[in-house]
PATIKE-157537 format. One record per atom (N, C-alpha, C, CB): residue number from 1; residue in three letters; chain; atom name; z, x, y. Coordinates in nm, 2 decimals, always signed. Glycine has a CB too. Layout:
REM PATIKE-157537
   zakol   zapa   zator   gukol        w        u        v
     NUM    Ala       A      CA        Z        X        Y
...
REM end
This chain:
REM PATIKE-157537
   zakol   zapa   zator   gukol        w        u        v
       1    Met       A       N   +31.31   +11.05    -2.21
       1    Met       A      CA   +31.40   +11.00    -2.09
       1    Met       A       C   +31.33   +10.90    -2.01
       1    Met       A      CB   +31.46   +11.12    -1.99
       2    Ser       A       N   +31.40   +10.78    -1.99
       2    Ser       A      CA   +31.35   +10.66    -1.89
       2    Ser       A       C   +31.31   +10.72    -1.77
       2    Ser       A      CB   +31.47   +10.56    -1.86
       3    Phe       A       N   +31.25   +10.64    -1.70
       3    Phe       A      CA   +31.22   +10.65    -1.55
       3    Phe       A       C   +31.35   +10.65    -1.47
       3    Phe       A      CB   +31.14   +10.53    -1.49
       4    Leu       A       N   +31.42   +10.56    -1.51
       4    Leu       A      CA   +31.54   +10.56    -1.45
       4    Leu       A       C   +31.62   +10.66    -1.44
       4    Leu       A      CB   +31.60   +10.48    -1.48
       5    Glu       A       N   +31.64   +10.71    -1.56
       5    Glu       A      CA   +31.70   +10.84    -1.54
       5    Glu       A       C   +31.65   +10.97    -1.48
       5    Glu       A      CB   +31.72   +10.86    -1.64
       6    Gln       A       N   +31.52   +10.97    -1.48
       6    Gln       A      CA   +31.43   +11.07    -1.39
       6    Gln       A       C   +31.45   +11.06    -1.26
       6    Gln       A      CB   +31.30   +11.05    -1.39
       7    Val       A       N   +31.47   +10.95    -1.18
       7    Val       A      CA   +31.51   +10.97    -1.06
       7    Val       A       C   +31.63   +10.99    -1.00
       7    Val       A      CB   +31.47   +10.90    -1.02
       8    Asp       A       N   +31.62   +11.11    -0.88
       8    Asp       A      CA   +31.71   +11.21    -0.83
       8    Asp       A       C   +31.79   +11.12    -0.73
       8    Asp       A      CB   +31.63   +11.33    -0.76
       9    Phe       A       N   +31.87   +11.04    -0.75
       9    Phe       A      CA   +31.96   +10.98    -0.66
       9    Phe       A       C   +32.06   +11.07    -0.58
       9    Phe       A      CB   +32.02   +10.88    -0.73
      10    Ala       A       N   +32.11   +11.17    -0.65
      10    Ala       A      CA   +32.20   +11.28    -0.60
      10    Ala       A       C   +32.15   +11.35    -0.46
      10    Ala       A      CB   +32.21   +11.39    -0.72
      11    Lys       A       N   +32.04   +11.39    -0.47
      11    Lys       A      CA   +31.97   +11.47    -0.36
      11    Lys       A       C   +32.01   +11.37    -0.20
      11    Lys       A      CB   +31.78   +11.48    -0.40
      12    Gly       A       N   +32.01   +11.26    -0.20
      12    Gly       A      CA   +32.01   +11.13    -0.12
      12    Gly       A       C   +32.16   +11.08    -0.09
      12    Gly       A      CB   +31.92   +11.01    -0.22
      13    Gly       A       N   +32.24   +11.16    -0.18
      13    Gly       A      CA   +32.38   +11.08    -0.15
      13    Gly       A       C   +32.40   +10.95    -0.21
      13    Gly       A      CB   +32.39   +11.06    -0.02
      14    Gly       A       N   +32.30   +10.92    -0.34
      14    Gly       A      CA   +32.30   +10.80    -0.40
      14    Gly       A       C   +32.17   +10.70    -0.39
      14    Gly       A      CB   +32.41   +10.73    -0.35
      15    Leu       A       N   +32.09   +10.75    -0.26
      15    Leu       A      CA   +31.97   +10.67    -0.25
      15    Leu       A       C   +31.88   +10.74    -0.24
      15    Leu       A      CB   +31.97   +10.57    -0.16
      16    Val       A       N   +31.74   +10.69    -0.23
      16    Val       A      CA   +31.60   +10.75    -0.24
      16    Val       A       C   +31.55   +10.67    -0.15
      16    Val       A      CB   +31.53   +10.76    -0.39
      17    Pro       A       N   +31.46   +10.72    -0.07
      17    Pro       A      CA   +31.34   +10.67    +0.01
      17    Pro       A       C   +31.23   +10.57    -0.09
      17    Pro       A      CB   +31.25   +10.80    +0.07
      18    Val       A       N   +31.20   +10.47    -0.03
      18    Val       A      CA   +31.07   +10.38    -0.09
      18    Val       A       C   +31.01   +10.36    +0.00
      18    Val       A      CB   +31.10   +10.25    -0.17
      19    Ile       A       N   +30.85   +10.40    -0.01
      19    Ile       A      CA   +30.77   +10.34    +0.06
      19    Ile       A       C   +30.69   +10.24    -0.01
      19    Ile       A      CB   +30.70   +10.41    +0.11
      20    Val       A       N   +30.66   +10.13    +0.08
      20    Val       A      CA   +30.59   +10.01    +0.02
      20    Val       A       C   +30.47   +10.01    +0.04
      20    Val       A      CB   +30.62    +9.89    +0.05
      21    Gln       A       N   +30.34    +9.98    -0.05
      21    Gln       A      CA   +30.20    +9.93    -0.02
      21    Gln       A       C   +30.18    +9.84    -0.05
      21    Gln       A      CB   +30.10    +9.98    -0.05
      22    Asp       A       N   +30.05    +9.78    +0.01
      22    Asp       A      CA   +29.98    +9.67    -0.05
      22    Asp       A       C   +29.89    +9.72    -0.15
      22    Asp       A      CB   +29.92    +9.59    +0.03
      23    His       A       N   +29.90    +9.64    -0.28
      23    His       A      CA   +29.86    +9.72    -0.37
      23    His       A       C   +29.69    +9.70    -0.39
      23    His       A      CB   +29.97    +9.70    -0.50
      24    Lys       A       N   +29.63    +9.62    -0.29
      24    Lys       A      CA   +29.49    +9.59    -0.31
      24    Lys       A       C   +29.45    +9.68    -0.20
      24    Lys       A      CB   +29.45    +9.44    -0.29
      25    Thr       A       N   +29.50    +9.70    -0.07
      25    Thr       A      CA   +29.46    +9.77    +0.03
      25    Thr       A       C   +29.53    +9.90    +0.09
      25    Thr       A      CB   +29.44    +9.69    +0.12
      26    Asn       A       N   +29.63    +9.92    +0.01
      26    Asn       A      CA   +29.67   +10.03    +0.04
      26    Asn       A       C   +29.75   +10.04    +0.16
      26    Asn       A      CB   +29.57   +10.12    +0.03
      27    Glu       A       N   +29.75    +9.94    +0.24
      27    Glu       A      CA   +29.84    +9.92    +0.39
      27    Glu       A       C   +29.99   +10.00    +0.36
      27    Glu       A      CB   +29.87    +9.72    +0.45
      28    Val       A       N   +30.03   +10.04    +0.43
      28    Val       A      CA   +30.18   +10.07    +0.42
      28    Val       A       C   +30.26    +9.98    +0.50
      28    Val       A      CB   +30.22   +10.21    +0.47
      29    Leu       A       N   +30.32    +9.89    +0.44
      29    Leu       A      CA   +30.38    +9.75    +0.50
      29    Leu       A       C   +30.52    +9.82    +0.53
      29    Leu       A      CB   +30.38    +9.60    +0.38
      30    Met       A       N   +30.60    +9.91    +0.46
      30    Met       A      CA   +30.73    +9.93    +0.49
      30    Met       A       C   +30.79   +10.05    +0.44
      30    Met       A      CB   +30.80    +9.83    +0.47
      31    Met       A       N   +30.94   +10.08    +0.46
      31    Met       A      CA   +31.00   +10.22    +0.41
      31    Met       A       C   +31.16   +10.18    +0.41
      31    Met       A      CB   +30.96   +10.37    +0.53
      32    Ala       A       N   +31.17   +10.17    +0.31
      32    Ala       A      CA   +31.35   +10.13    +0.28
      32    Ala       A       C   +31.41   +10.23    +0.20
      32    Ala       A      CB   +31.37    +9.98    +0.20
      33    Tyr       A       N   +31.55   +10.18    +0.14
      33    Tyr       A      CA   +31.58   +10.27    +0.05
      33    Tyr       A       C   +31.65   +10.18    -0.07
      33    Tyr       A      CB   +31.67   +10.37    +0.10
      34    Met       A       N   +31.67   +10.24    -0.19
      34    Met       A      CA   +31.71   +10.21    -0.28
      34    Met       A       C   +31.83   +10.30    -0.34
      34    Met       A      CB   +31.60   +10.20    -0.35
      35    Asn       A       N   +31.94   +10.23    -0.41
      35    Asn       A      CA   +32.05   +10.30    -0.48
      35    Asn       A       C   +31.99   +10.24    -0.63
      35    Asn       A      CB   +32.23   +10.25    -0.43
      36    Glu       A       N   +32.07   +10.27    -0.74
      36    Glu       A      CA   +32.03   +10.28    -0.86
      36    Glu       A       C   +32.05   +10.11    -0.90
      36    Glu       A      CB   +32.12   +10.40    -0.95
      37    Gly       A       N   +32.11   +10.05    -0.84
      37    Gly       A      CA   +32.15    +9.91    -0.87
      37    Gly       A       C   +32.02    +9.84    -0.81
      37    Gly       A      CB   +32.30    +9.86    -0.80
      38    Ala       A       N   +31.95    +9.87    -0.69
      38    Ala       A      CA   +31.84    +9.81    -0.64
      38    Ala       A       C   +31.71    +9.87    -0.72
      38    Ala       A      CB   +31.85    +9.83    -0.49
      39    Leu       A       N   +31.73    +9.97    -0.74
      39    Leu       A      CA   +31.61   +10.00    -0.86
      39    Leu       A       C   +31.59    +9.92    -0.98
      39    Leu       A      CB   +31.62   +10.14    -0.93
      40    Lys       A       N   +31.73    +9.92    -1.03
      40    Lys       A      CA   +31.73    +9.82    -1.18
      40    Lys       A       C   +31.67    +9.70    -1.17
      40    Lys       A      CB   +31.88    +9.78    -1.23
      41    Glu       A       N   +31.75    +9.63    -1.04
      41    Glu       A      CA   +31.72    +9.49    -1.01
      41    Glu       A       C   +31.57    +9.49    -0.99
      41    Glu       A      CB   +31.81    +9.42    -0.89
      42    Thr       A       N   +31.51    +9.59    -0.93
      42    Thr       A      CA   +31.35    +9.56    -0.90
      42    Thr       A       C   +31.29    +9.60    -1.03
      42    Thr       A      CB   +31.27    +9.65    -0.76
      43    Leu       A       N   +31.30    +9.67    -1.12
      43    Leu       A      CA   +31.27    +9.67    -1.22
      43    Leu       A       C   +31.28    +9.54    -1.33
      43    Leu       A      CB   +31.32    +9.77    -1.25
      44    Glu       A       N   +31.41    +9.46    -1.32
      44    Glu       A      CA   +31.43    +9.34    -1.41
      44    Glu       A       C   +31.35    +9.22    -1.33
      44    Glu       A      CB   +31.60    +9.29    -1.44
      45    Leu       A       N   +31.35    +9.21    -1.17
      45    Leu       A      CA   +31.29    +9.10    -1.15
      45    Leu       A       C   +31.16    +9.11    -1.09
      45    Leu       A      CB   +31.37    +9.02    -1.07
      46    Lys       A       N   +31.09    +9.23    -1.07
      46    Lys       A      CA   +30.96    +9.25    -1.05
      46    Lys       A       C   +30.94    +9.22    -0.92
      46    Lys       A      CB   +30.88    +9.18    -1.13
      47    Lys       A       N   +31.03    +9.20    -0.83
      47    Lys       A      CA   +31.04    +9.20    -0.70
      47    Lys       A       C   +31.12    +9.28    -0.63
      47    Lys       A      CB   +31.06    +9.09    -0.66
      48    Ala       A       N   +31.06    +9.37    -0.52
      48    Ala       A      CA   +31.13    +9.45    -0.44
      48    Ala       A       C   +31.28    +9.41    -0.40
      48    Ala       A      CB   +31.05    +9.46    -0.34
      49    Cys       A       N   +31.38    +9.53    -0.44
      49    Cys       A      CA   +31.52    +9.50    -0.40
      49    Cys       A       C   +31.54    +9.66    -0.31
      49    Cys       A      CB   +31.64    +9.48    -0.57
      50    Phe       A       N   +31.64    +9.63    -0.22
      50    Phe       A      CA   +31.67    +9.74    -0.16
      50    Phe       A       C   +31.80    +9.76    -0.14
      50    Phe       A      CB   +31.62    +9.76    -0.04
      51    Tyr       A       N   +31.85    +9.86    -0.06
      51    Tyr       A      CA   +32.01    +9.87    -0.03
      51    Tyr       A       C   +31.97    +9.91    +0.11
      51    Tyr       A      CB   +32.12   +10.00    -0.12
      52    Ser       A       N   +32.06    +9.84    +0.18
      52    Ser       A      CA   +32.06    +9.81    +0.34
      52    Ser       A       C   +32.17    +9.94    +0.41
      52    Ser       A      CB   +32.14    +9.63    +0.37
      53    Arg       A       N   +32.14   +10.07    +0.44
      53    Arg       A      CA   +32.23   +10.14    +0.48
      53    Arg       A       C   +32.33   +10.09    +0.62
      53    Arg       A      CB   +32.16   +10.25    +0.49
      54    Ser       A       N   +32.25   +10.01    +0.70
      54    Ser       A      CA   +32.30    +9.96    +0.80
      54    Ser       A       C   +32.42    +9.84    +0.76
      54    Ser       A      CB   +32.19    +9.91    +0.89
      55    Arg       A       N   +32.40    +9.78    +0.69
      55    Arg       A      CA   +32.51    +9.67    +0.65
      55    Arg       A       C   +32.56    +9.71    +0.50
      55    Arg       A      CB   +32.44    +9.52    +0.65
      56    Gln       A       N   +32.51    +9.81    +0.42
      56    Gln       A      CA   +32.60    +9.88    +0.33
      56    Gln       A       C   +32.60    +9.76    +0.21
      56    Gln       A      CB   +32.77    +9.92    +0.41
      57    Lys       A       N   +32.46    +9.72    +0.19
      57    Lys       A      CA   +32.48    +9.62    +0.11
      57    Lys       A       C   +32.32    +9.60    +0.01
      57    Lys       A      CB   +32.53    +9.49    +0.21
      58    Phe       A       N   +32.32    +9.54    -0.11
      58    Phe       A      CA   +32.20    +9.51    -0.17
      58    Phe       A       C   +32.12    +9.39    -0.12
      58    Phe       A      CB   +32.21    +9.49    -0.30
      59    Trp       A       N   +31.97    +9.40    -0.10
      59    Trp       A      CA   +31.90    +9.29    -0.08
      59    Trp       A       C   +31.79    +9.25    -0.16
      59    Trp       A      CB   +31.87    +9.29    +0.04
      60    Val       A       N   +31.71    +9.15    -0.14
      60    Val       A      CA   +31.61    +9.13    -0.21
      60    Val       A       C   +31.49    +9.08    -0.09
      60    Val       A      CB   +31.66    +9.01    -0.32
      61    Lys       A       N   +31.39    +9.18    -0.07
      61    Lys       A      CA   +31.32    +9.15    +0.04
      61    Lys       A       C   +31.26    +9.01    +0.01
      61    Lys       A      CB   +31.22    +9.25    +0.06
      62    Gly       A       N   +31.29    +8.92    +0.13
      62    Gly       A      CA   +31.23    +8.78    +0.12
      62    Gly       A       C   +31.32    +8.72    +0.11
      62    Gly       A      CB   +31.15    +8.75    +0.02
      63    Glu       A       N   +31.45    +8.75    +0.03
      63    Glu       A      CA   +31.59    +8.63    +0.02
      63    Glu       A       C   +31.60    +8.54    +0.16
      63    Glu       A      CB   +31.76    +8.71    +0.01
      64    Thr       A       N   +31.56    +8.61    +0.26
      64    Thr       A      CA   +31.59    +8.48    +0.38
      64    Thr       A       C   +31.46    +8.44    +0.42
      64    Thr       A      CB   +31.67    +8.53    +0.51
      65    Ser       A       N   +31.37    +8.53    +0.44
      65    Ser       A      CA   +31.23    +8.46    +0.50
      65    Ser       A       C   +31.12    +8.43    +0.43
      65    Ser       A      CB   +31.17    +8.54    +0.59
      66    Gly       A       N   +31.14    +8.43    +0.26
      66    Gly       A      CA   +31.06    +8.38    +0.20
      66    Gly       A       C   +30.92    +8.48    +0.16
      66    Gly       A      CB   +31.04    +8.28    +0.29
      67    Asn       A       N   +30.95    +8.61    +0.24
      67    Asn       A      CA   +30.83    +8.69    +0.22
      67    Asn       A       C   +30.87    +8.77    +0.13
      67    Asn       A      CB   +30.78    +8.76    +0.33
      68    Phe       A       N   +30.86    +8.76    -0.01
      68    Phe       A      CA   +30.90    +8.84    -0.09
      68    Phe       A       C   +30.80    +8.96    -0.14
      68    Phe       A      CB   +30.95    +8.75    -0.18
      69    Gln       A       N   +30.80    +9.04    -0.20
      69    Gln       A      CA   +30.71    +9.16    -0.25
      69    Gln       A       C   +30.70    +9.17    -0.40
      69    Gln       A      CB   +30.74    +9.29    -0.20
      70    Glu       A       N   +30.62    +9.11    -0.47
      70    Glu       A      CA   +30.58    +9.13    -0.62
      70    Glu       A       C   +30.55    +9.27    -0.65
      70    Glu       A      CB   +30.44    +9.04    -0.67
      71    Val       A       N   +30.61    +9.31    -0.70
      71    Val       A      CA   +30.58    +9.47    -0.75
      71    Val       A       C   +30.49    +9.46    -0.86
      71    Val       A      CB   +30.71    +9.56    -0.82
      72    Lys       A       N   +30.36    +9.56    -0.84
      72    Lys       A      CA   +30.24    +9.56    -0.94
      72    Lys       A       C   +30.27    +9.70    -0.99
      72    Lys       A      CB   +30.08    +9.55    -0.88
      73    Asp       A       N   +30.31    +9.79    -0.92
      73    Asp       A      CA   +30.30    +9.91    -0.98
      73    Asp       A       C   +30.43   +10.02    -0.88
      73    Asp       A      CB   +30.12    +9.96    -0.96
      74    Ile       A       N   +30.46   +10.09    -1.00
      74    Ile       A      CA   +30.55   +10.17    -0.94
      74    Ile       A       C   +30.53   +10.32    -0.96
      74    Ile       A      CB   +30.67   +10.14    -0.98
      75    Tyr       A       N   +30.53   +10.39    -0.88
      75    Tyr       A      CA   +30.50   +10.54    -0.88
      75    Tyr       A       C   +30.63   +10.65    -0.81
      75    Tyr       A      CB   +30.34   +10.56    -0.78
      76    Phe       A       N   +30.65   +10.78    -0.85
      76    Phe       A      CA   +30.75   +10.84    -0.81
      76    Phe       A       C   +30.69   +10.98    -0.77
      76    Phe       A      CB   +30.84   +10.84    -0.91
      77    Asp       A       N   +30.76   +11.02    -0.71
      77    Asp       A      CA   +30.69   +11.21    -0.64
      77    Asp       A       C   +30.74   +11.31    -0.75
      77    Asp       A      CB   +30.79   +11.28    -0.45
      78    Cys       A       N   +30.68   +11.42    -0.74
      78    Cys       A      CA   +30.70   +11.53    -0.80
      78    Cys       A       C   +30.85   +11.61    -0.80
      78    Cys       A      CB   +30.62   +11.60    -0.75
      79    Asp       A       N   +30.94   +11.55    -0.71
      79    Asp       A      CA   +31.05   +11.60    -0.69
      79    Asp       A       C   +31.17   +11.50    -0.75
      79    Asp       A      CB   +31.06   +11.64    -0.55
      80    Asn       A       N   +31.12   +11.37    -0.80
      80    Asn       A      CA   +31.18   +11.28    -0.85
      80    Asn       A       C   +31.29   +11.19    -0.76
      80    Asn       A      CB   +31.23   +11.33    -0.96
      81    Asp       A       N   +31.22   +11.24    -0.63
      81    Asp       A      CA   +31.34   +11.17    -0.52
      81    Asp       A       C   +31.30   +11.07    -0.42
      81    Asp       A      CB   +31.40   +11.28    -0.44
      82    Thr       A       N   +31.16   +11.01    -0.45
      82    Thr       A      CA   +31.09   +10.92    -0.35
      82    Thr       A       C   +31.00   +10.82    -0.44
      82    Thr       A      CB   +30.99   +11.02    -0.25
      83    Ile       A       N   +31.04   +10.69    -0.40
      83    Ile       A      CA   +30.95   +10.58    -0.50
      83    Ile       A       C   +30.83   +10.53    -0.40
      83    Ile       A      CB   +31.05   +10.44    -0.56
      84    Leu       A       N   +30.74   +10.49    -0.45
      84    Leu       A      CA   +30.63   +10.43    -0.41
      84    Leu       A       C   +30.58   +10.30    -0.46
      84    Leu       A      CB   +30.53   +10.51    -0.43
      85    Leu       A       N   +30.62   +10.20    -0.39
      85    Leu       A      CA   +30.61   +10.05    -0.48
      85    Leu       A       C   +30.46   +10.01    -0.44
      85    Leu       A      CB   +30.74    +9.91    -0.43
      86    Lys       A       N   +30.37    +9.97    -0.53
      86    Lys       A      CA   +30.24    +9.88    -0.48
      86    Lys       A       C   +30.28    +9.74    -0.51
      86    Lys       A      CB   +30.07    +9.92    -0.56
      87    Val       A       N   +30.29    +9.66    -0.42
      87    Val       A      CA   +30.35    +9.53    -0.40
      87    Val       A       C   +30.23    +9.40    -0.36
      87    Val       A      CB   +30.46    +9.55    -0.28
      88    Glu       A       N   +30.26    +9.27    -0.40
      88    Glu       A      CA   +30.18    +9.16    -0.34
      88    Glu       A       C   +30.28    +9.13    -0.25
      88    Glu       A      CB   +30.11    +9.04    -0.43
      89    Gln       A       N   +30.24    +9.12    -0.12
      89    Gln       A      CA   +30.31    +9.07    +0.02
      89    Gln       A       C   +30.29    +8.93    +0.00
      89    Gln       A      CB   +30.25    +9.14    +0.18
      90    Val       A       N   +30.39    +8.84    -0.03
      90    Val       A      CA   +30.39    +8.69    -0.06
      90    Val       A       C   +30.44    +8.67    +0.09
      90    Val       A      CB   +30.50    +8.62    -0.20
      91    Gly       A       N   +30.37    +8.59    +0.13
      91    Gly       A      CA   +30.42    +8.50    +0.28
      91    Gly       A       C   +30.35    +8.59    +0.40
      91    Gly       A      CB   +30.62    +8.50    +0.31
      92    Gly       A       N   +30.25    +8.71    +0.36
      92    Gly       A      CA   +30.20    +8.78    +0.46
      92    Gly       A       C   +30.28    +8.87    +0.55
      92    Gly       A      CB   +30.14    +8.69    +0.54
      93    Ala       A       N   +30.42    +8.85    +0.54
      93    Ala       A      CA   +30.48    +8.97    +0.67
      93    Ala       A       C   +30.59    +9.04    +0.60
      93    Ala       A      CB   +30.56    +8.91    +0.83
      94    Ala       A       N   +30.57    +9.17    +0.61
      94    Ala       A      CA   +30.66    +9.25    +0.54
      94    Ala       A       C   +30.77    +9.29    +0.65
      94    Ala       A      CB   +30.59    +9.38    +0.47
      95    Cys       A       N   +30.76    +9.31    +0.77
      95    Cys       A      CA   +30.85    +9.33    +0.86
      95    Cys       A       C   +30.98    +9.20    +0.91
      95    Cys       A      CB   +30.76    +9.37    +0.95
      96    His       A       N   +31.10    +9.25    +0.95
      96    His       A      CA   +31.17    +9.12    +1.01
      96    His       A       C   +31.14    +9.10    +1.15
      96    His       A      CB   +31.33    +9.12    +0.99
      97    Thr       A       N   +31.06    +9.20    +1.19
      97    Thr       A      CA   +31.02    +9.14    +1.35
      97    Thr       A       C   +30.89    +9.01    +1.34
      97    Thr       A      CB   +30.96    +9.30    +1.46
      98    Gly       A       N   +30.85    +9.01    +1.17
      98    Gly       A      CA   +30.74    +8.90    +1.18
      98    Gly       A       C   +30.61    +8.96    +1.19
      98    Gly       A      CB   +30.75    +8.82    +1.30
      99    His       A       N   +30.62    +9.08    +1.18
      99    His       A      CA   +30.47    +9.15    +1.17
      99    His       A       C   +30.45    +9.18    +1.04
      99    His       A      CB   +30.44    +9.29    +1.26
     100    Arg       A       N   +30.29    +9.19    +1.01
     100    Arg       A      CA   +30.22    +9.21    +0.87
     100    Arg       A       C   +30.29    +9.37    +0.80
     100    Arg       A      CB   +30.02    +9.21    +0.89
     101    Ser       A       N   +30.30    +9.46    +0.89
     101    Ser       A      CA   +30.36    +9.58    +0.82
     101    Ser       A       C   +30.47    +9.62    +0.94
     101    Ser       A      CB   +30.24    +9.70    +0.78
     102    Cys       A       N   +30.55    +9.71    +0.91
     102    Cys       A      CA   +30.67    +9.77    +0.97
     102    Cys       A       C   +30.63    +9.86    +1.08
     102    Cys       A      CB   +30.76    +9.85    +0.86
     103    Phe       A       N   +30.52    +9.92    +1.03
     103    Phe       A      CA   +30.42   +10.03    +1.13
     103    Phe       A       C   +30.33    +9.94    +1.21
     103    Phe       A      CB   +30.31   +10.14    +1.03
     104    Tyr       A       N   +30.36    +9.87    +1.32
     104    Tyr       A      CA   +30.28    +9.84    +1.39
     104    Tyr       A       C   +30.27    +9.86    +1.53
     104    Tyr       A      CB   +30.26    +9.74    +1.37
     105    Lys       A       N   +30.36    +9.97    +1.56
     105    Lys       A      CA   +30.37   +10.05    +1.69
     105    Lys       A       C   +30.27   +10.16    +1.68
     105    Lys       A      CB   +30.52   +10.12    +1.71
     106    Gln       A       N   +30.18   +10.18    +1.79
     106    Gln       A      CA   +30.08   +10.30    +1.79
     106    Gln       A       C   +30.14   +10.40    +1.89
     106    Gln       A      CB   +29.92   +10.25    +1.83
     107    Val       A       N   +30.14   +10.53    +1.91
     107    Val       A      CA   +30.15   +10.64    +1.99
     107    Val       A       C   +30.03   +10.64    +2.04
     107    Val       A      CB   +30.20   +10.76    +1.94
     108    Ile       A       N   +30.04   +10.63    +2.14
     108    Ile       A      CA   +29.89   +10.64    +2.24
     108    Ile       A       C   +29.90   +10.82    +2.30
     108    Ile       A      CB   +29.90   +10.49    +2.40
     109    Asp       A       N   +30.01   +10.84    +2.35
     109    Asp       A      CA   +30.05   +10.93    +2.40
     109    Asp       A       C   +30.19   +11.00    +2.43
     109    Asp       A      CB   +29.99   +10.91    +2.49
     110    Asn       A       N   +30.25   +11.06    +2.47
     110    Asn       A      CA   +30.39   +11.10    +2.46
     110    Asn       A       C   +30.47   +10.98    +2.51
     110    Asn       A      CB   +30.43   +11.24    +2.54
     111    Asp       A       N   +30.40   +10.89    +2.63
     111    Asp       A      CA   +30.49   +10.84    +2.74
     111    Asp       A       C   +30.44   +10.68    +2.71
     111    Asp       A      CB   +30.46   +10.91    +2.92
     112    Asn       A       N   +30.34   +10.64    +2.60
     112    Asn       A      CA   +30.28   +10.51    +2.59
     112    Asn       A       C   +30.27   +10.47    +2.45
     112    Asn       A      CB   +30.16   +10.51    +2.66
     113    Val       A       N   +30.29   +10.37    +2.39
     113    Val       A      CA   +30.31   +10.29    +2.28
     113    Val       A       C   +30.26   +10.20    +2.30
     113    Val       A      CB   +30.41   +10.27    +2.24
     114    Arg       A       N   +30.16   +10.12    +2.18
     114    Arg       A      CA   +30.11   +10.00    +2.20
     114    Arg       A       C   +30.12    +9.92    +2.08
     114    Arg       A      CB   +29.99   +10.00    +2.24
     115    Glu       A       N   +30.16    +9.77    +2.06
     115    Glu       A      CA   +30.14    +9.73    +1.92
     115    Glu       A       C   +30.03    +9.68    +1.89
     115    Glu       A      CB   +30.22    +9.66    +1.88
     116    Val       A       N   +29.99    +9.70    +1.76
     116    Val       A      CA   +29.86    +9.68    +1.72
     116    Val       A       C   +29.85    +9.61    +1.59
     116    Val       A      CB   +29.78    +9.80    +1.72
     117    Gly       A       N   +29.97    +9.57    +1.54
     117    Gly       A      CA   +29.98    +9.51    +1.42
     117    Gly       A       C   +29.98    +9.34    +1.43
     117    Gly       A      CB   +30.11    +9.56    +1.35
     118    Glu       A       N   +29.95    +9.29    +1.32
     118    Glu       A      CA   +29.94    +9.15    +1.33
     118    Glu       A       C   +30.10    +9.09    +1.30
     118    Glu       A      CB   +29.83    +9.08    +1.21
     119    Leu       A       N   +30.11    +9.00    +1.44
     119    Leu       A      CA   +30.21    +8.90    +1.39
     119    Leu       A       C   +30.20    +8.76    +1.31
     119    Leu       A      CB   +30.27    +8.86    +1.50
     120    Val       A       N   +30.28    +8.80    +1.20
     120    Val       A      CA   +30.26    +8.66    +1.11
     120    Val       A       C   +30.35    +8.55    +1.14
     120    Val       A      CB   +30.29    +8.70    +0.95
     121    Phe       A       N   +30.47    +8.56    +1.17
     121    Phe       A      CA   +30.55    +8.48    +1.22
     121    Phe       A       C   +30.69    +8.52    +1.34
     121    Phe       A      CB   +30.59    +8.44    +1.10
     122    Asp       A       N   +30.74    +8.41    +1.38
     122    Asp       A      CA   +30.82    +8.43    +1.49
     122    Asp       A       C   +30.95    +8.46    +1.42
     122    Asp       A      CB   +30.84    +8.30    +1.59
     123    Pro       A       N   +31.04    +8.56    +1.45
     123    Pro       A      CA   +31.14    +8.57    +1.37
     123    Pro       A       C   +31.26    +8.48    +1.43
     123    Pro       A      CB   +31.16    +8.73    +1.35
     124    Lys       A       N   +31.25    +8.45    +1.52
     124    Lys       A      CA   +31.37    +8.36    +1.59
     124    Lys       A       C   +31.37    +8.20    +1.49
     124    Lys       A      CB   +31.33    +8.32    +1.80
     125    Glu       A       N   +31.27    +8.16    +1.44
     125    Glu       A      CA   +31.23    +8.04    +1.38
     125    Glu       A       C   +31.28    +8.09    +1.22
     125    Glu       A      CB   +31.06    +8.02    +1.41
     126    Val       A       N   +31.24    +8.21    +1.19
     126    Val       A      CA   +31.28    +8.23    +1.04
     126    Val       A       C   +31.44    +8.27    +1.02
     126    Val       A      CB   +31.17    +8.36    +0.98
     127    Tyr       A       N   +31.49    +8.36    +1.11
     127    Tyr       A      CA   +31.60    +8.42    +1.12
     127    Tyr       A       C   +31.74    +8.39    +1.23
     127    Tyr       A      CB   +31.55    +8.55    +1.15
     128    Gly       A       N   +31.66    +8.29    +1.32
     128    Gly       A      CA   +31.75    +8.20    +1.40
     128    Gly       A       C   +31.81    +8.29    +1.51
     128    Gly       A      CB   +31.88    +8.12    +1.32
     129    Glu       A       N   +31.75    +8.43    +1.54
     129    Glu       A      CA   +31.78    +8.54    +1.60
     129    Glu       A       C   +31.79    +8.48    +1.76
     129    Glu       A      CB   +31.68    +8.66    +1.57
REM end
């Protein structure tokens, strides 16, 4: 049975969560979702492709910003319903906010959060927001 046939998209209504890590440092860069089509494209292109739940559409990571994720390794969990991508983050930033990682906010206590992540680019310059 192929890898694609083993992934259980049914549990998540056609989507599986995908954790993305830097392949050298193991830094968690982001979490997104894939449908079967996005996974097929990821396997074919060797670039991370996802499905946006909010926009209800397929997207290639970096197609607007140039911050692509070149896939180095793919893993999946024991329940066959979560994927881990090990990537090379081209362009330095994984987050649409311009940060290296989407996980740049640290909880200090229940009332306080601080930004700890590296800001790589200004999103207004890249996306015109």
